C-alpha positions in Angstrom: -12.5 -14.5 8.2 -11.6 -11.8 5.7 -8.1 -12.3 4.3 -7.1 -9.3 2.3 -4.0 -10.3 0.0 -1.9 -7.4 -1.5 0.9 -8.6 -3.9 2.7 -7.8 -7.0 1.7 -11.1 -8.8 -0.1 -10.3 -12.0 -3.7 -10.5 -12.6 -4.3 -14.0 -13.4 -0.7 -15.0 -13.1 0.2 -18.6 -12.0 2.0 -17.1 -9.0 -1.2 -15.8 -7.7 -3.0 -19.0 -8.2 -0.4 -21.1 -6.4 -0.6 -18.7 -3.3 -4.3 -19.0 -3.4 -4.1 -22.7 -3.4 -1.7 -22.8 -0.5 -3.8 -20.2 1.4 -6.8 -22.5 1.0 -4.8 -25.3 2.4 -3.9 -23.4 5.6 -7.0 -21.1 5.9 -9.9 -23.1 4.2 -12.5 -21.0 5.7 -11.0 -17.8 4.8 -12.7 -15.4 2.3 -9.8 -14.2 0.3 -9.6 -11.0 -1.7 -6.7 -10.1 -3.9 -5.5 -6.4 -4.6 -2.6 -6.5 -7.2 0.0 -3.7 -7.4 2.7 -3.4 -10.0 5.8 -5.4 -9.8 8.1 -4.3 -6.9 5.9 -1.2 -5.9 6.3 -0.9 -2.2 4.8 2.3 -2.0 1.5 1.4 -3.7 1.4 -1.8 -1.6 2.0 0.3 1.7 -0.9 2.7 0.6 -3.1 -0.2 0.0 -2.1 -1.9 3.2 -2.9 1.2 5.1 -6.3 2.0 3.4 -7.5 -1.6 4.3 -6.1 -1.8 7.8 -7.2 1.6 9.0 -10.4 1.8 7.6 -13.7 0.0 9.1 -14.0 -3.6 8.4 -15.1 -6.9 9.9 -13.5 -7.9 13.1 -10.7 -10.7 13.0 -9.7 -9.7 9.5 -5.9 -10.4 8.2 -3.9 -8.2 5.7 -1.2 -10.2 4.2 1.2 -8.4 1.8 3.9 -9.8 -0.6 6.1 -7.2 -2.2 9.6 -8.3 -2.0 12.1 -6.7 -4.4 14.9 -7.9 -2.4 16.5 -4.4 -2.9 17.6 -3.9 0.6 21.1 -4.7 -0.4 23.0 -4.9 -3.7 25.1 -7.9 -2.6 24.7 -11.3 -3.7 22.0 -13.2 -1.8 22.8 -16.7 -1.1 20.0 -19.3 -0.8 17.3 -16.9 -2.0 17.5 -15.0 1.4 15.0 -12.0 1.5 13.7 -9.3 3.7 12.4 -10.0 7.1 8.5 -10.7 7.7 6.7 -8.4 10.2 3.5 -8.6 11.8 1.6 -5.2 12.7 -1.4 -5.1 15.1 -3.7 -2.1 14.8 -5.8 -0.5 17.6 -9.0 -2.3 16.4 -7.2 -5.9 16.6 -6.6 -5.9 12.7 -3.3 -7.9 11.9 -1.0 -7.2 9.0 1.7 -9.5 7.9 3.9 -8.4 5.4 7.3 -8.4 4.1 9.2 -5.5 5.4 10.4 -4.0 2.0 10.7 -0.4 1.0 7.5 1.8 2.1 5.2 -1.5 2.9 4.9 -0.3 6.4 5.5 3.4 6.1 2.0 4.2 6.6 1.5 1.9 9.5 4.6 2.8 11.4 3.2 5.4 13.6 -0.2 3.8 13.8 0.5 0.1 14.7 0.1 -0.9 18.5 3.0 -3.3 17.8 5.4 -4.4 15.1 7.2 -7.5 15.6 9.6 -9.5 13.4 8.4 -12.9 12.8 10.6 -16.1 13.1 10.7 -17.8 9.8 13.6 -18.7 7.6 14.6 -16.0 5.3 16.0 -18.2 2.6 15.6 -21.5 1.1 12.8 -20.7 -1.6 12.7 -18.0 -4.3 8.9 -18.3 -3.5 8.6 -17.5 0.0 5.1 -16.1 -0.2 4.0 -19.5 -1.4 6.4 -21.9 0.4 7.2 -20.3 3.9 4.7 -17.7 4.6 0.8 -19.2 4.2 1.7 -22.0 7.0 2.7 -19.3 9.5 -0.7 -17.2 9.2 -3.0 -19.5 11.3 -0.4 -19.2 14.0 -0.3 -15.4 13.7 -3.8 -15.1 14.0 -4.2 -17.5 17.1 -1.4 -15.5 18.7 1.0 -18.3 18.8 3.5 -17.3 16.2 7.2 -17.0 17.1 8.8 -13.7 17.1 12.4 -12.5 16.9 11.6 -9.2 18.7 10.0 -5.8 18.2 10.6 -3.6 15.3 11.8 0.0 15.7 9.4 2.1 13.8 12.0 4.9 13.4 13.9 2.5 11.2 10.8 2.3 8.9 10.9 4.9 6.1 8.3 7.6 6.0 6.0 7.9 3.2 6.8 10.1 0.5 5.9 13.7 0.6 3.9 15.2 -2.2 4.2 12.2 -4.6 2.1 9.9 -6.2 1.2 6.9 -4.1 -1.2 4.8 -6.1 -2.9 4.8 -9.6 -6.3 3.3 -9.4 -8.2 1.4 -12.3 -9.7 4.9 -13.7 -6.1 6.4 -14.0 -6.8 8.6 -10.9 -3.5 9.6 -9.3 -3.8 9.4 -5.4 -1.2 11.5 -4.0 0.3 12.0 -0.4 -1.0 15.7 -0.3 -3.4 16.1 2.5 -4.0 19.9 2.5 -5.2 22.0 -0.4 -2.0 23.9 -2.0 -4.2 27.0 -2.8 -7.9 28.4 -2.2 -10.8 26.4 -3.8 -11.4 27.3 -7.4 -7.9 28.0 -8.0 -6.2 27.2 -11.0 -2.6 25.6 -10.3 0.2 24.4 -12.6 1.4 21.0 -11.8 4.4 19.2 -12.7 4.3 15.3 -12.2 7.7 13.7 -13.1 8.5 15.5 -16.2 5.0 16.3 -17.4 3.1 19.8 -16.8 -0.6 20.3 -16.6 -3.2 22.8 -15.2 -5.7 21.5 -12.5 -8.7 23.2 -10.5 -8.4 23.0 -6.7 -11.4 21.6 -5.5 -13.3 20.1 -2.5 -15.1 17.4 -4.7 -13.2 15.5 -7.3 -16.1 15.9 -10.1 -16.6 19.7 -9.3 -14.9 20.8 -12.5 -16.1 20.7 -16.1 -15.7 17.5 -18.2 -12.3 17.4 -19.6 -10.7 19.2 -16.9 -8.0 18.0 -14.3 -9.3 18.1 -10.7 -6.9 18.2 -7.6 -9.3 17.3 -4.6 -9.8 15.2 -1.6 -10.6 11.8 -2.9 -12.0 8.6 -1.6 -8.9 7.2 0.2 -8.0 8.1 3.9 -8.4 7.0 7.4 -8.4 7.9 11.1 -5.0 8.2 12.8 -3.9 6.8 16.3 -4.3 10.4 17.6 -7.7 10.7 16.5 -7.1 13.0 13.4 -8.4 12.4 10.2 -6.4 12.3 6.8 -7.8 12.6 3.3 -5.4 12.0 0.5 -5.6 14.4 -2.5 -6.3 12.8 -6.0 -5.6 14.1 -9.5 -8.6 13.4 -11.5 -9.4 14.0 -15.2 -13.3 14.1 -15.5 -14.3 11.9 -18.4 -10.7 10.9 -19.0 -7.7 9.2 -17.4 -5.2 11.4 -15.7 -2.5 8.9 -15.4 -2.5 8.8 -19.4 -2.5 12.5 -19.7 0.5 12.9 -17.2 2.4 10.0 -19.1 1.6 7.2 -16.5 3.8 8.2 -13.4 4.7 5.5 -11.1 4.2 5.6 -7.3 7.0 7.7 -5.8 6.8 10.5 -8.6 7.0 14.1 -7.2 4.0 16.0 -7.6 5.0 19.7 -7.7 2.2 22.5 -7.4 2.9 26.2 -8.6 0.1 28.5 -7.7 
């Protein structure tokens, strides 16, 4: 069974090792694949969850996400209380278990067959993804987990519009643009956060000269529940690092385009 873990533990961090150890205890036969995101980055986490959950994969897989900034209230949190844990079931049977923080479920809210709050103590441990959540996962997979009730998709925030969603290891910026802002071949002026640049609108990310920025449909996207296809546009610097050129914008940074 494939278990895809998305979390904001650093690569090689002790936190990941401890969670992985606990997962091995409760799901000893699982093939665990870890995708890290920056600390408290619920936008990037939500994008990664959707990219894995809504694209083809082996049957019976589970996506487990823990990015929990505890930012749903500014009040003091007694006994390490945290955000609720939610389970989603996708049309092909793929299951997602994640802390419902920020935009983690934004891309799934209109795609899931069901969204349910899981019954589990929300307090008692600062490290819930190690101490409370792993023991619940086998029951989720078996359809035996206790639930508090359904989650209203309308109370989950939508994805940010025309913004950076995720920065990959090459410095490519995956955005929430899904349509070309101008005819193919056009040179447009971008403003990403406080940084401006010119980019070529293309139908292929490498269809520009070396050293140029391309704004084109990238490798990320999926089939929606209504059968339509979505492909997210990327900013790519051919032969370089787009993120560095644009001063390393964080997920959520607006991407403005002027023709």
